[in-house]
KOLLUMMI-154473 format. One record per residue: residue in one letter; x, y, z of N, C-alpha, C, CB in turn. Coordinates in nm, 2 decimals. Glycine has a CB too. Example, Ala and Ser with C-alpha at 12.3 -4.5 7.8 and 13.67 -1.06 7.14 Angstrom:
<rs>
<code: a; n_px: 1.32; n_py: -0.57; n_pz: 0.78; ca_px: 1.23; ca_py: -0.45; ca_pz: 0.78; c_px: 1.32; c_py: -0.33; c_pz: 0.78; cb_px: 1.13; cb_py: -0.45; cb_pz: 0.90>;
<code: s; n_px: 1.28; n_py: -0.22; n_pz: 0.71; ca_px: 1.37; ca_py: -0.11; ca_pz: 0.71; c_px: 1.29; c_py: 0.00; c_pz: 0.79; cb_px: 1.41; cb_py: -0.06; cb_pz: 0.57>;
</rs>
This chain:
<rs>
<code: m; n_px: -1.49; n_py: -3.37; n_pz: 0.78; ca_px: -1.56; ca_py: -3.39; ca_pz: 0.90; c_px: -1.68; c_py: -3.47; c_pz: 0.83; cb_px: -1.60; cb_py: -3.23; cb_pz: 1.00>;
<code: p; n_px: -1.62; n_py: -3.61; n_pz: 0.90; ca_px: -1.67; ca_py: -3.69; ca_pz: 0.80; c_px: -1.87; c_py: -3.75; c_pz: 0.82; cb_px: -1.56; cb_py: -3.81; cb_pz: 0.81>;
<code: n; n_px: -1.91; n_py: -3.71; n_pz: 0.90; ca_px: -2.02; ca_py: -3.75; ca_pz: 0.96; c_px: -2.12; c_py: -3.57; c_pz: 1.00; cb_px: -1.94; cb_py: -3.85; cb_pz: 1.12>;
<code: p; n_px: -2.14; n_py: -3.45; n_pz: 0.92; ca_px: -2.19; ca_py: -3.32; ca_pz: 0.98; c_px: -2.32; c_py: -3.37; c_pz: 1.00; cb_px: -2.19; cb_py: -3.18; cb_pz: 0.88>;
<code: k; n_px: -2.39; n_py: -3.29; n_pz: 1.10; ca_px: -2.51; ca_py: -3.32; ca_pz: 1.13; c_px: -2.62; c_py: -3.16; c_pz: 0.98; cb_px: -2.51; cb_py: -3.28; cb_pz: 1.36>;
<code: v; n_px: -2.76; n_py: -3.28; n_pz: 0.94; ca_px: -2.83; ca_py: -3.20; ca_pz: 0.81; c_px: -2.94; c_py: -3.16; c_pz: 0.90; cb_px: -2.89; cb_py: -3.29; cb_pz: 0.65>;
<code: s; n_px: -2.98; n_py: -3.07; n_pz: 0.91; ca_px: -3.11; ca_py: -3.03; ca_pz: 0.93; c_px: -3.19; c_py: -3.02; c_pz: 0.79; cb_px: -3.11; cb_py: -2.89; cb_pz: 1.01>;
<code: l; n_px: -3.30; n_py: -3.07; n_pz: 0.86; ca_px: -3.45; ca_py: -3.12; ca_pz: 0.72; c_px: -3.51; c_py: -2.97; c_pz: 0.80; cb_px: -3.60; cb_py: -3.34; cb_pz: 0.74>;
<code: i; n_px: -3.58; n_py: -2.94; n_pz: 0.68; ca_px: -3.71; ca_py: -2.83; ca_pz: 0.70; c_px: -3.83; c_py: -2.91; c_pz: 0.65; cb_px: -3.71; cb_py: -2.67; cb_pz: 0.61>;
<code: i; n_px: -3.96; n_py: -2.90; n_pz: 0.72; ca_px: -4.06; ca_py: -2.94; ca_pz: 0.71; c_px: -4.17; c_py: -2.87; c_pz: 0.71; cb_px: -4.05; cb_py: -3.01; cb_pz: 0.78>;
<code: a; n_px: -4.19; n_py: -2.80; n_pz: 0.58; ca_px: -4.32; ca_py: -2.71; ca_pz: 0.62; c_px: -4.42; c_py: -2.75; c_pz: 0.60; cb_px: -4.35; cb_py: -2.61; cb_pz: 0.56>;
<code: f; n_px: -4.51; n_py: -2.73; n_pz: 0.75; ca_px: -4.61; ca_py: -2.79; ca_pz: 0.77; c_px: -4.78; c_py: -2.70; c_pz: 0.72; cb_px: -4.60; cb_py: -2.83; cb_pz: 0.92>;
<code: s; n_px: -4.88; n_py: -2.75; n_pz: 0.76; ca_px: -5.03; ca_py: -2.79; ca_pz: 0.78; c_px: -5.13; c_py: -2.81; c_pz: 0.85; cb_px: -5.05; cb_py: -2.85; cb_pz: 0.75>;
<code: k; n_px: -5.14; n_py: -2.84; n_pz: 0.95; ca_px: -5.22; ca_py: -2.94; ca_pz: 1.03; c_px: -5.21; c_py: -3.07; c_pz: 1.00; cb_px: -5.35; cb_py: -2.90; cb_pz: 1.02>;
<code: d; n_px: -5.16; n_py: -3.15; n_pz: 0.85; ca_px: -5.20; ca_py: -3.24; ca_pz: 0.82; c_px: -5.11; c_py: -3.32; c_pz: 0.93; cb_px: -5.22; cb_py: -3.26; cb_pz: 0.68>;
<code: l; n_px: -5.15; n_py: -3.42; n_pz: 1.06; ca_px: -5.07; ca_py: -3.50; ca_pz: 1.15; c_px: -5.03; c_py: -3.63; c_pz: 1.11; cb_px: -5.14; cb_py: -3.51; cb_pz: 1.28>;
<code: e; n_px: -5.06; n_py: -3.69; n_pz: 0.99; ca_px: -5.13; ca_py: -3.80; ca_pz: 0.93; c_px: -4.94; c_py: -3.77; c_pz: 0.84; cb_px: -5.35; cb_py: -3.78; cb_pz: 0.85>;
<code: a; n_px: -5.02; n_py: -3.73; n_pz: 0.76; ca_px: -4.85; ca_py: -3.71; ca_pz: 0.66; c_px: -4.75; c_py: -3.66; c_pz: 0.72; cb_px: -4.85; cb_py: -3.59; cb_pz: 0.54>;
<code: l; n_px: -4.74; n_py: -3.56; n_pz: 0.85; ca_px: -4.63; ca_py: -3.55; ca_pz: 0.89; c_px: -4.54; c_py: -3.66; c_pz: 1.00; cb_px: -4.64; cb_py: -3.42; cb_pz: 0.94>;
<code: g; n_px: -4.68; n_py: -3.70; n_pz: 1.01; ca_px: -4.57; ca_py: -3.90; ca_pz: 1.08; c_px: -4.52; c_py: -3.98; c_pz: 0.99; cb_px: -4.69; cb_py: -4.04; cb_pz: 1.16>;
<code: f; n_px: -4.60; n_py: -4.02; n_pz: 0.84; ca_px: -4.54; ca_py: -4.08; ca_pz: 0.79; c_px: -4.42; c_py: -4.02; c_pz: 0.74; cb_px: -4.61; cb_py: -4.14; cb_pz: 0.71>;
<code: i; n_px: -4.38; n_py: -3.89; n_pz: 0.72; ca_px: -4.26; ca_py: -3.87; ca_pz: 0.71; c_px: -4.14; c_py: -3.87; c_pz: 0.81; cb_px: -4.26; cb_py: -3.78; cb_pz: 0.66>;
<code: f; n_px: -4.21; n_py: -3.87; n_pz: 0.94; ca_px: -4.11; ca_py: -3.93; ca_pz: 1.06; c_px: -4.06; c_py: -4.05; c_pz: 1.07; cb_px: -4.16; cb_py: -3.93; cb_pz: 1.17>;
<code: d; n_px: -4.19; n_py: -4.14; n_pz: 1.02; ca_px: -4.17; ca_py: -4.31; ca_pz: 1.00; c_px: -3.99; c_py: -4.27; c_pz: 0.85; cb_px: -4.41; cb_py: -4.41; cb_pz: 0.88>;
<code: v; n_px: -4.04; n_py: -4.24; n_pz: 0.77; ca_px: -3.93; ca_py: -4.27; ca_pz: 0.67; c_px: -3.80; c_py: -4.20; c_pz: 0.71; cb_px: -3.98; cb_py: -4.21; cb_pz: 0.52>;
<code: l; n_px: -3.81; n_py: -4.10; n_pz: 0.78; ca_px: -3.69; ca_py: -4.04; ca_pz: 0.89; c_px: -3.65; c_py: -4.19; c_pz: 0.95; cb_px: -3.77; cb_py: -3.91; cb_pz: 1.04>;
<code: r; n_px: -3.73; n_py: -4.21; n_pz: 1.06; ca_px: -3.63; ca_py: -4.31; ca_pz: 1.15; c_px: -3.59; c_py: -4.42; c_pz: 1.10; cb_px: -3.68; cb_py: -4.35; cb_pz: 1.27>;
<code: r; n_px: -3.64; n_py: -4.47; n_pz: 0.96; ca_px: -3.55; ca_py: -4.56; ca_pz: 0.88; c_px: -3.43; c_py: -4.54; c_pz: 0.80; cb_px: -3.61; cb_py: -4.61; cb_pz: 0.81>;
<code: q; n_px: -3.39; n_py: -4.43; n_pz: 0.82; ca_px: -3.29; ca_py: -4.33; ca_pz: 0.72; c_px: -3.13; c_py: -4.43; c_pz: 0.79; cb_px: -3.30; cb_py: -4.11; cb_pz: 0.78>;
<code: t; n_px: -3.05; n_py: -4.47; n_pz: 0.67; ca_px: -2.97; ca_py: -4.50; ca_pz: 0.77; c_px: -2.85; c_py: -4.40; c_pz: 0.83; cb_px: -2.91; cb_py: -4.61; cb_pz: 0.74>;
<code: y; n_px: -2.80; n_py: -4.28; n_pz: 0.80; ca_px: -2.77; ca_py: -4.18; ca_pz: 0.88; c_px: -2.83; c_py: -4.08; c_pz: 0.95; cb_px: -2.73; cb_py: -4.13; cb_pz: 0.85>;
<code: k; n_px: -2.87; n_py: -4.09; n_pz: 1.05; ca_px: -2.86; ca_py: -4.06; ca_pz: 1.15; c_px: -2.85; c_py: -3.95; c_pz: 1.27; cb_px: -2.82; cb_py: -4.10; cb_pz: 1.15>;
<code: n; n_px: -2.74; n_py: -3.83; n_pz: 1.22; ca_px: -2.68; ca_py: -3.69; ca_pz: 1.25; c_px: -2.80; c_py: -3.60; c_pz: 1.17; cb_px: -2.50; cb_py: -3.67; cb_pz: 1.19>;
<code: f; n_px: -2.93; n_py: -3.57; n_pz: 1.20; ca_px: -2.99; ca_py: -3.47; ca_pz: 1.17; c_px: -3.09; c_py: -3.41; c_pz: 1.28; cb_px: -3.05; cb_py: -3.50; cb_pz: 1.06>;
<code: e; n_px: -3.11; n_py: -3.32; n_pz: 1.19; ca_px: -3.30; ca_py: -3.29; ca_pz: 1.34; c_px: -3.34; c_py: -3.24; c_pz: 1.24; cb_px: -3.31; cb_py: -3.16; cb_pz: 1.52>;
<code: v; n_px: -3.48; n_py: -3.19; n_pz: 1.27; ca_px: -3.60; ca_py: -3.21; ca_pz: 1.18; c_px: -3.64; c_py: -3.07; c_pz: 1.28; cb_px: -3.69; cb_py: -3.37; cb_pz: 1.18>;
<code: v; n_px: -3.63; n_py: -2.95; n_pz: 1.15; ca_px: -3.72; ca_py: -2.82; ca_pz: 1.16; c_px: -3.88; c_py: -2.82; c_pz: 1.09; cb_px: -3.62; cb_py: -2.70; cb_pz: 1.07>;
<code: v; n_px: -3.98; n_py: -2.82; n_pz: 1.22; ca_px: -4.14; ca_py: -2.86; ca_pz: 1.19; c_px: -4.14; c_py: -2.70; c_pz: 1.20; cb_px: -4.26; cb_py: -2.97; cb_pz: 1.30>;
<code: a; n_px: -4.17; n_py: -2.62; n_pz: 1.06; ca_px: -4.26; ca_py: -2.50; ca_pz: 1.03; c_px: -4.37; c_py: -2.45; c_pz: 1.03; cb_px: -4.26; cb_py: -2.47; cb_pz: 0.95>;
<code: e; n_px: -4.48; n_py: -2.43; n_pz: 1.05; ca_px: -4.60; ca_py: -2.37; ca_pz: 1.12; c_px: -4.62; c_py: -2.27; c_pz: 1.11; cb_px: -4.62; cb_py: -2.38; cb_pz: 1.22>;
<code: y; n_px: -4.77; n_py: -2.23; n_pz: 1.01; ca_px: -4.77; ca_py: -2.08; ca_pz: 1.03; c_px: -4.85; c_py: -2.03; c_pz: 1.19; cb_px: -4.86; cb_py: -2.01; cb_pz: 0.88>;
<code: n; n_px: -4.94; n_py: -2.15; n_pz: 1.21; ca_px: -5.03; ca_py: -2.10; ca_pz: 1.38; c_px: -4.94; c_py: -2.22; c_pz: 1.41; cb_px: -5.25; cb_py: -2.11; cb_pz: 1.43>;
<code: d; n_px: -4.94; n_py: -2.15; n_pz: 1.55; ca_px: -4.89; ca_py: -2.26; ca_pz: 1.70; c_px: -5.08; c_py: -2.36; c_pz: 1.75; cb_px: -4.80; cb_py: -2.09; cb_pz: 1.91>;
<code: s; n_px: -5.06; n_py: -2.47; n_pz: 1.73; ca_px: -5.12; ca_py: -2.54; ca_pz: 1.74; c_px: -5.15; c_py: -2.60; c_pz: 1.85; cb_px: -5.10; cb_py: -2.59; cb_pz: 1.67>;
<code: p; n_px: -5.22; n_py: -2.65; n_pz: 1.96; ca_px: -5.18; ca_py: -2.75; ca_pz: 2.05; c_px: -5.17; c_py: -2.92; c_pz: 2.02; cb_px: -5.26; cb_py: -2.73; cb_pz: 2.13>;
<code: d; n_px: -5.25; n_py: -2.92; n_pz: 1.89; ca_px: -5.26; ca_py: -3.10; ca_pz: 1.82; c_px: -5.13; c_py: -3.10; c_pz: 1.83; cb_px: -5.32; cb_py: -3.14; cb_pz: 1.64>;
<code: t; n_px: -5.07; n_py: -3.02; n_pz: 1.71; ca_px: -4.91; ca_py: -3.07; ca_pz: 1.70; c_px: -4.84; c_py: -3.07; c_pz: 1.75; cb_px: -4.84; cb_py: -3.04; cb_pz: 1.66>;
<code: t; n_px: -4.83; n_py: -2.94; n_pz: 1.88; ca_px: -4.72; ca_py: -2.96; ca_pz: 2.04; c_px: -4.71; c_py: -3.06; c_pz: 2.06; cb_px: -4.76; cb_py: -2.91; cb_pz: 2.18>;
<code: t; n_px: -4.85; n_py: -3.11; n_pz: 2.11; ca_px: -4.85; ca_py: -3.21; ca_pz: 2.17; c_px: -4.86; c_py: -3.37; c_pz: 2.07; cb_px: -4.96; cb_py: -3.19; cb_pz: 2.26>;
<code: f; n_px: -4.85; n_py: -3.36; n_pz: 1.92; ca_px: -4.80; ca_py: -3.44; ca_pz: 1.82; c_px: -4.63; c_py: -3.49; c_pz: 1.84; cb_px: -4.82; cb_py: -3.35; cb_pz: 1.70>;
<code: l; n_px: -4.58; n_py: -3.34; n_pz: 1.86; ca_px: -4.44; ca_py: -3.35; ca_pz: 1.82; c_px: -4.35; c_py: -3.40; c_pz: 1.97; cb_px: -4.40; cb_py: -3.18; cb_pz: 1.76>;
<code: a; n_px: -4.44; n_py: -3.35; n_pz: 2.09; ca_px: -4.38; ca_py: -3.40; ca_pz: 2.23; c_px: -4.40; c_py: -3.54; c_pz: 2.25; cb_px: -4.44; cb_py: -3.32; cb_pz: 2.35>;
<code: k; n_px: -4.46; n_py: -3.58; n_pz: 2.14; ca_px: -4.46; ca_py: -3.76; ca_pz: 2.19; c_px: -4.33; c_py: -3.82; c_pz: 2.06; cb_px: -4.69; cb_py: -3.87; cb_pz: 2.14>;
<code: q; n_px: -4.28; n_py: -3.76; n_pz: 1.96; ca_px: -4.18; ca_py: -3.77; ca_pz: 1.87; c_px: -4.05; c_py: -3.83; c_pz: 1.97; cb_px: -4.15; cb_py: -3.61; cb_pz: 1.80>;
<code: t; n_px: -4.07; n_py: -3.86; n_pz: 2.09; ca_px: -3.89; ca_py: -3.89; ca_pz: 2.17; c_px: -3.76; c_py: -3.91; c_pz: 2.10; cb_px: -3.88; cb_py: -4.04; cb_pz: 2.26>;
<code: d; n_px: -3.80; n_py: -4.00; n_pz: 2.01; ca_px: -3.68; ca_py: -4.06; ca_pz: 1.91; c_px: -3.58; c_py: -3.95; c_pz: 1.79; cb_px: -3.77; cb_py: -4.19; cb_pz: 1.80>;
<code: l; n_px: -3.67; n_py: -3.82; n_pz: 1.78; ca_px: -3.61; ca_py: -3.77; ca_pz: 1.69; c_px: -3.57; c_py: -3.67; c_pz: 1.76; cb_px: -3.67; cb_py: -3.75; cb_pz: 1.58>;
<code: e; n_px: -3.48; n_py: -3.52; n_pz: 1.73; ca_px: -3.45; ca_py: -3.46; ca_pz: 1.71; c_px: -3.56; c_py: -3.31; c_pz: 1.64; cb_px: -3.35; cb_py: -3.53; cb_pz: 1.66>;
<code: i; n_px: -3.67; n_py: -3.25; n_pz: 1.73; ca_px: -3.70; ca_py: -3.17; ca_pz: 1.66; c_px: -3.75; c_py: -3.02; c_pz: 1.72; cb_px: -3.79; cb_py: -3.24; cb_pz: 1.60>;
<code: i; n_px: -3.69; n_py: -2.93; n_pz: 1.60; ca_px: -3.75; ca_py: -2.78; ca_pz: 1.64; c_px: -3.88; c_py: -2.75; c_pz: 1.58; cb_px: -3.64; cb_py: -2.66; cb_pz: 1.60>;
<code: y; n_px: -3.97; n_py: -2.69; n_pz: 1.68; ca_px: -4.04; ca_py: -2.67; ca_pz: 1.60; c_px: -4.12; c_py: -2.52; c_pz: 1.59; cb_px: -4.11; cb_py: -2.77; cb_pz: 1.61>;
<code: i; n_px: -4.12; n_py: -2.41; n_pz: 1.48; ca_px: -4.09; ca_py: -2.32; ca_pz: 1.51; c_px: -4.24; c_py: -2.25; c_pz: 1.41; cb_px: -3.92; cb_py: -2.30; cb_pz: 1.50>;
<code: y; n_px: -4.30; n_py: -2.15; n_pz: 1.50; ca_px: -4.44; ca_py: -2.09; ca_pz: 1.47; c_px: -4.46; c_py: -2.04; c_pz: 1.46; cb_px: -4.53; cb_py: -2.09; cb_pz: 1.49>;
<code: l; n_px: -4.51; n_py: -1.94; n_pz: 1.34; ca_px: -4.54; ca_py: -1.78; ca_pz: 1.33; c_px: -4.66; c_py: -1.77; c_pz: 1.40; cb_px: -4.56; cb_py: -1.71; cb_pz: 1.19>;
<code: k; n_px: -4.67; n_py: -1.67; n_pz: 1.50; ca_px: -4.75; ca_py: -1.62; ca_pz: 1.60; c_px: -4.81; c_py: -1.47; c_pz: 1.49; cb_px: -4.65; cb_py: -1.60; cb_pz: 1.77>;
<code: k; n_px: -4.92; n_py: -1.44; n_pz: 1.51; ca_px: -4.96; ca_py: -1.34; ca_pz: 1.40; c_px: -5.07; c_py: -1.26; c_pz: 1.48; cb_px: -5.02; cb_py: -1.42; cb_pz: 1.24>;
<code: f; n_px: -5.03; n_py: -1.11; n_pz: 1.54; ca_px: -5.12; ca_py: -1.02; ca_pz: 1.60; c_px: -5.13; c_py: -0.94; c_pz: 1.49; cb_px: -5.09; cb_py: -0.95; cb_pz: 1.74>;
<code: t; n_px: -5.26; n_py: -0.85; n_pz: 1.53; ca_px: -5.30; ca_py: -0.75; ca_pz: 1.41; c_px: -5.34; c_py: -0.60; c_pz: 1.51; cb_px: -5.47; cb_py: -0.83; cb_pz: 1.30>;
<code: s; n_px: -5.33; n_py: -0.52; n_pz: 1.51; ca_px: -5.40; ca_py: -0.39; ca_pz: 1.56; c_px: -5.44; c_py: -0.37; c_pz: 1.49; cb_px: -5.35; cb_py: -0.29; cb_pz: 1.61>;
<code: h; n_px: -5.51; n_py: -0.18; n_pz: 1.56; ca_px: -5.61; ca_py: -0.13; ca_pz: 1.46; c_px: -5.49; c_py: -0.01; c_pz: 1.35; cb_px: -5.76; cb_py: -0.02; cb_pz: 1.56>;
<code: i; n_px: -5.36; n_py: -0.02; n_pz: 1.40; ca_px: -5.27; ca_py: 0.05; ca_pz: 1.32; c_px: -5.18; c_py: -0.04; c_pz: 1.23; cb_px: -5.19; cb_py: 0.14; cb_pz: 1.41>;
<code: s; n_px: -5.12; n_py: -0.13; n_pz: 1.27; ca_px: -5.03; ca_py: -0.18; ca_pz: 1.17; c_px: -5.07; c_py: -0.34; c_pz: 1.26; cb_px: -4.85; cb_py: -0.09; cb_pz: 1.16>;
<code: e; n_px: -4.99; n_py: -0.47; n_pz: 1.20; ca_px: -4.97; ca_py: -0.57; ca_pz: 1.17; c_px: -4.80; c_py: -0.59; c_pz: 1.27; cb_px: -5.00; cb_py: -0.57; cb_pz: 1.02>;
<code: d; n_px: -4.84; n_py: -0.72; n_pz: 1.35; ca_px: -4.67; ca_py: -0.74; ca_pz: 1.45; c_px: -4.65; c_py: -0.90; c_pz: 1.35; cb_px: -4.70; cb_py: -0.77; cb_pz: 1.71>;
<code: i; n_px: -4.58; n_py: -0.92; n_pz: 1.33; ca_px: -4.54; ca_py: -1.09; ca_pz: 1.33; c_px: -4.43; c_py: -1.10; c_pz: 1.44; cb_px: -4.47; cb_py: -1.15; cb_pz: 1.18>;
<code: n; n_px: -4.47; n_py: -1.21; n_pz: 1.48; ca_px: -4.35; ca_py: -1.22; ca_pz: 1.59; c_px: -4.33; c_py: -1.39; c_pz: 1.62; cb_px: -4.40; cb_py: -1.14; cb_pz: 1.76>;
<code: f; n_px: -4.17; n_py: -1.41; n_pz: 1.55; ca_px: -4.17; ca_py: -1.61; ca_pz: 1.56; c_px: -4.15; c_py: -1.64; c_pz: 1.67; cb_px: -4.06; cb_py: -1.72; cb_pz: 1.48>;
<code: d; n_px: -4.21; n_py: -1.73; n_pz: 1.70; ca_px: -4.18; ca_py: -1.82; ca_pz: 1.81; c_px: -4.12; c_py: -1.94; c_pz: 1.80; cb_px: -4.26; cb_py: -1.85; cb_pz: 1.86>;
<code: h; n_px: -4.05; n_py: -2.04; n_pz: 1.89; ca_px: -4.00; ca_py: -2.19; ca_pz: 1.85; c_px: -4.08; c_py: -2.27; c_pz: 2.01; cb_px: -3.78; cb_py: -2.20; cb_pz: 1.82>;
<code: l; n_px: -4.04; n_py: -2.40; n_pz: 1.96; ca_px: -4.01; ca_py: -2.46; ca_pz: 2.07; c_px: -3.91; c_py: -2.57; c_pz: 2.01; cb_px: -4.15; cb_py: -2.51; cb_pz: 2.14>;
<code: k; n_px: -3.84; n_py: -2.61; n_pz: 2.11; ca_px: -3.73; ca_py: -2.75; ca_pz: 2.11; c_px: -3.78; c_py: -2.79; c_pz: 2.23; cb_px: -3.53; cb_py: -2.73; cb_pz: 2.11>;
<code: f; n_px: -3.80; n_py: -2.97; n_pz: 2.09; ca_px: -3.83; ca_py: -3.10; ca_pz: 2.22; c_px: -3.73; c_py: -3.19; c_pz: 2.22; cb_px: -3.98; cb_py: -3.20; cb_pz: 2.20>;
<code: d; n_px: -3.66; n_py: -3.23; n_pz: 2.34; ca_px: -3.59; ca_py: -3.33; ca_pz: 2.37; c_px: -3.66; c_py: -3.36; c_pz: 2.48; cb_px: -3.44; cb_py: -3.31; cb_pz: 2.39>;
<code: t; n_px: -3.66; n_py: -3.50; n_pz: 2.36; ca_px: -3.69; ca_py: -3.62; ca_pz: 2.44; c_px: -3.86; c_py: -3.56; c_pz: 2.51; cb_px: -3.54; cb_py: -3.66; cb_pz: 2.59>;
<code: k; n_px: -3.83; n_py: -3.51; n_pz: 2.66; ca_px: -4.01; ca_py: -3.52; ca_pz: 2.72; c_px: -3.99; c_py: -3.39; c_pz: 2.76; cb_px: -4.08; cb_py: -3.65; cb_pz: 2.88>;
<code: i; n_px: -3.88; n_py: -3.31; n_pz: 2.75; ca_px: -3.89; ca_py: -3.19; ca_pz: 2.78; c_px: -3.89; c_py: -3.06; c_pz: 2.69; cb_px: -3.81; cb_py: -3.19; cb_pz: 2.85>;
<code: h; n_px: -3.99; n_py: -2.98; n_pz: 2.73; ca_px: -4.04; ca_py: -2.88; ca_pz: 2.63; c_px: -4.01; c_py: -2.76; c_pz: 2.68; cb_px: -4.18; cb_py: -2.89; cb_pz: 2.59>;
<code: e; n_px: -3.89; n_py: -2.73; n_pz: 2.61; ca_px: -3.81; ca_py: -2.52; ca_pz: 2.63; c_px: -3.84; c_py: -2.47; c_pz: 2.56; cb_px: -3.66; cb_py: -2.45; cb_pz: 2.62>;
<code: i; n_px: -3.91; n_py: -2.36; n_pz: 2.60; ca_px: -3.93; ca_py: -2.25; ca_pz: 2.54; c_px: -3.82; c_py: -2.12; c_pz: 2.53; cb_px: -4.03; cb_py: -2.22; cb_pz: 2.60>;
<code: t; n_px: -3.75; n_py: -2.14; n_pz: 2.43; ca_px: -3.63; ca_py: -2.04; ca_pz: 2.39; c_px: -3.62; c_py: -1.96; c_pz: 2.32; cb_px: -3.55; cb_py: -2.08; cb_pz: 2.34>;
</rs>
């Protein structure tokens, strides 16, 4: 396999400017067979909007939704995969 696909995982928390710098560096890489997984503790509308505009990168957005109840805490994982301008919740 001469050109394997690479997954780059970025743990992220609210700093969209820093994330933008990372994306700028990734765009300049000579190796292009990669996807970017952005992981965040909470889903933020600002993050979703920002990632949706990054149409030239393959981005998977994973976030943790935390729900509390009186008896216990349930933690659910959700993710969005951005493919050009189509948002698909899977």
